[in-house]
C-alpha positions as CSV (number, residue, x, y, z in Angstrom):
1,M,-59.4,0.4,11.3
2,F,-58.7,4.0,12.0
3,G,-56.9,3.0,15.2
4,K,-54.5,1.0,13.2
5,L,-54.1,3.9,10.7
6,K,-53.2,6.2,13.6
7,F,-50.6,3.8,14.8
8,V,-49.1,3.3,11.4
9,A,-49.0,7.1,10.8
10,S,-47.4,7.8,14.1
11,S,-44.9,5.1,13.5
12,M,-44.0,6.6,10.1
13,I,-43.4,10.0,11.7
14,L,-41.3,8.5,14.4
15,I,-39.2,6.4,12.0
16,G,-38.7,9.4,9.8
17,I,-37.5,11.6,12.7
18,L,-35.2,8.8,14.0
19,L,-33.7,8.4,10.6
20,L,-33.0,12.1,10.4
21,L,-31.5,12.2,13.9
22,A,-29.3,9.2,13.3
23,K,-28.1,10.7,10.0
24,V,-28.6,7.4,8.2
25,D,-28.7,9.2,4.8
26,E,-25.0,9.9,5.1
27,T,-24.3,6.2,5.4
28,F,-26.9,4.8,3.0
29,N,-28.4,6.4,-0.1
30,L,-31.9,7.0,1.2
31,Y,-32.3,10.3,-0.6
32,N,-35.5,11.9,0.7
33,A,-37.0,8.8,2.4
34,P,-37.1,10.3,6.0
35,Y,-38.9,13.4,4.7
36,I,-41.3,11.4,2.7
37,L,-42.1,9.2,5.7
38,I,-42.7,12.2,7.9
39,I,-45.0,13.9,5.3
40,L,-47.0,10.8,4.6
41,G,-47.3,10.1,8.3
42,I,-48.7,13.6,8.9
43,I,-51.2,13.3,6.0
44,L,-52.4,9.9,7.2
45,L,-52.7,11.1,10.8
46,I,-54.8,14.1,9.7
47,I,-57.1,11.9,7.5
48,S,-57.7,9.5,10.4
49,L,-58.4,12.3,12.8
50,L,-60.8,14.0,10.4
51,A,-62.7,10.7,9.9
52,T,-63.0,9.7,13.5
53,N,-63.6,12.9,15.5
54,Q,-67.1,14.3,15.5
55,E,-66.6,18.0,16.3
56,K,-68.1,20.6,13.9
57,S,-65.0,22.6,13.2
58,L,-62.3,21.0,11.0
59,L,-59.6,22.5,13.1
60,C,-61.0,21.0,16.3
61,R,-61.2,17.6,14.6
62,I,-57.5,17.5,14.1
63,G,-56.8,18.8,17.6
64,L,-56.1,22.5,17.0
65,H,-58.5,23.8,19.6
66,K,-58.7,27.5,20.5
67,Y,-58.9,27.6,24.3
68,E,-59.7,30.5,26.5
69,Q,-59.7,30.7,30.3
70,V,-63.2,30.7,31.8
71,G,-62.5,30.3,35.5
72,R,-60.9,28.4,38.3
73,D,-61.8,25.1,40.0
74,S,-63.6,25.6,43.3
75,E,-61.9,22.5,45.0
76,V,-58.3,23.0,43.9
77,T,-57.1,26.5,43.5
78,A,-54.2,25.7,41.1
79,L,-56.7,24.2,38.5
80,F,-57.8,26.6,35.8
81,I,-60.8,25.7,33.5
82,Y,-60.3,26.4,29.8
83,K,-63.1,26.1,27.1
84,C,-62.7,25.9,23.4
85,E,-64.3,28.8,21.5
86,R,-65.3,26.6,18.6
87,C,-66.5,23.3,19.9
88,K,-67.1,24.2,23.6
89,K,-64.8,21.4,24.9
90,E,-63.6,21.9,28.4
91,K,-60.3,21.0,30.0
92,K,-58.7,21.6,33.4
93,V,-55.1,22.6,33.6
94,M,-52.9,22.8,36.7
95,K,-50.6,25.8,36.7
96,A,-47.5,25.9,38.9
97,F,-46.3,29.4,39.9
């Protein structure tokens, strides 16, 4: 169910942005429909992320991690290892110099 909710919320955000970029409100009287679609889409997306993710921190549940660099990968020198301060989630990032 939450997978469908994420798809609907993302679609609402995309449609709202496309309506703003196409300037459809100048042709048709949509009033504030693009803004309402974007706001409702963001609210639905946050609700679905809060319900499905299991991290302890609410900010990490909606994807706002606070990463800090903890080291480098031993196999590939361009890979850096980052760890979230709140939920301890790790990710590897390749930096190009």
